[in-house]
N, C-alpha and C positions, 0 to 999 in steps of 0.2 A: 862591502855590504852597502847597498843603497839605502838611503833613508826612506821611511814610509812616505807615501804620496797622498795619504788620506787620514782623516781623523780616526776611522776604524782601524786603519793600518798601524797607527801609533799605539792603540790599545793592545793590539795583537803583539806588536814588537816588545812592549814593556813586559807583558806576560811571558813572552818567549825568553827574554833575557833573564828574568827572575827564575823561571823554570830551569833554565840551563845552569844558572849559578847555584840554585838550591840542590839540583841533582849532583853537581860537581862537589858541593859541600858534603852531601850525604855519602858520596863515594870516598872522599878523602878523609873526612872527619865525622863519622856517623854519630858519635856521642853528642856533638854540638847540635846537630839537626834534631835529635831526640829531645834535647833540653829546650831548644827553640820552640818545639811543638808542644811542650808541656808534659812530656813523658819522663818517668823516672829512669835513671841510668844506674843500675846496680853495679857494685864493684866487680862481681863475677856473675856469670850466667849458668844456670843449671843445665845438665845434660838434656838434650831434646829441645832446648830453647833456640828457635831459629829466627830470633829477632834480627840478628845481623844479616842473615841470608835474605830475609824479607826486605830489610832496609836497603840492601845492595840492589835488589831487583827494583824496588820503588824509586831509588835514586837514579838508576840507569834509565828507567822509564821517563822520569822527570827531565833528565838531561836530553834524551831523544826528543821528547815533546817540545822542549825549548828550541831545538834545531828545526823541527817541523814548523813551529810557529814563525820562526825567523825566515824560513824558506817561503812560507805563505806571504809574509810581509814583503819580501824582496820581489815576489812575482805579482803582488796585489791580487791574491786569490780570494776574491770576494765571497765566493760560495763557501769556502772554508771559514771565513769570518762569521757568516750566518750560522753555519753548522756549530761553531764553538759556542755561540750564545745559548742555544738550547741545551747542549750537553754540559756546559758549565753551570747552568741552572739546575740540571739533574744532580750534578756533583754537589752543589750547595745544599740541595735537599737531603741527599744521602748523608753528607757529613753532619748536617744539623741534627738529623735523627740519631746519628751515632752518639753525638754529645748528649742529647736529651735522654737517650736510653742508658746513659752512664757506661757506654762501651769505651768512650774516649774522654780524656779530661776536658774540663771547661775551656782551657786555653786553645784546644783544637778547634773551637768555634771560629777562631781567627782565620783558619784555613778555609772554612765554609764561607765566612764573610768575604774573604778575598775572591773566591770563586764567584759568588753572587754579585759582588760589586763589579768585578771584571766583566761578567756577562752583561750587566746593565750598561757599563761604559761602552762596550763594543756595540751594543744595540743602539745606544744614543749616537755613537760615531757613524754607524751605518745610516741612521735616519738623517743625521746632519749632512753626510756626504750626498745622499740621494736628493735632499732638499737643495743643496748647492748646485748639483748637476742639473736639476730641473730648472732652477733659476738661470743658470748659464745658458741652457739650450733655449729657453724662452727669450732671453736677451739677444742671443745670436739670431734667432728667427726674426725677431722684431727689427734688428739692425740690418739684416741682409739686403733689402731693397735699397736702402740709403747708401750702402757700401758699394753697390754694383755700378760699374762704369760701362757704358755701351749697351748693346742689345743683349738679351738673355742668351745664355750659352747655346740653347737649342737652335736659335736663329742663325748662329754662325755655322752650325753643322749642316744646314740645308742650303745647298747651292747646286 
């Protein structure tokens, strides 16, 4: 795996690794993931309680998402980076509303905060990368005439 080549890429890579690890944790040791998220873990489950099934599906989705994020990092897929900013902000909003509506325990707000802060970190990384790229292209354009030796390239082609 190649290391990220941009600030935004690093934010996507960190999220990808954590999504992959949390997904694997949920698949291997689901009770620990429930406790980490602030949910109760009863000694036994009632008939018709599909918490385990849902947790398996969510954990597999998290694992896969981690792989997707790492693939995006390896290929420096900037459109994906921008896409994640908006949808992670939507996720932040939905998870926050879930906590405020008492559908999820207060500790679950940590997941919402992680999504929101991750979205902002990627947005800042994208801004920073664009600023650096703009400065680099301005510097290259300004330095071009001084670096050139001999006649302009077009002059060599005409004879």
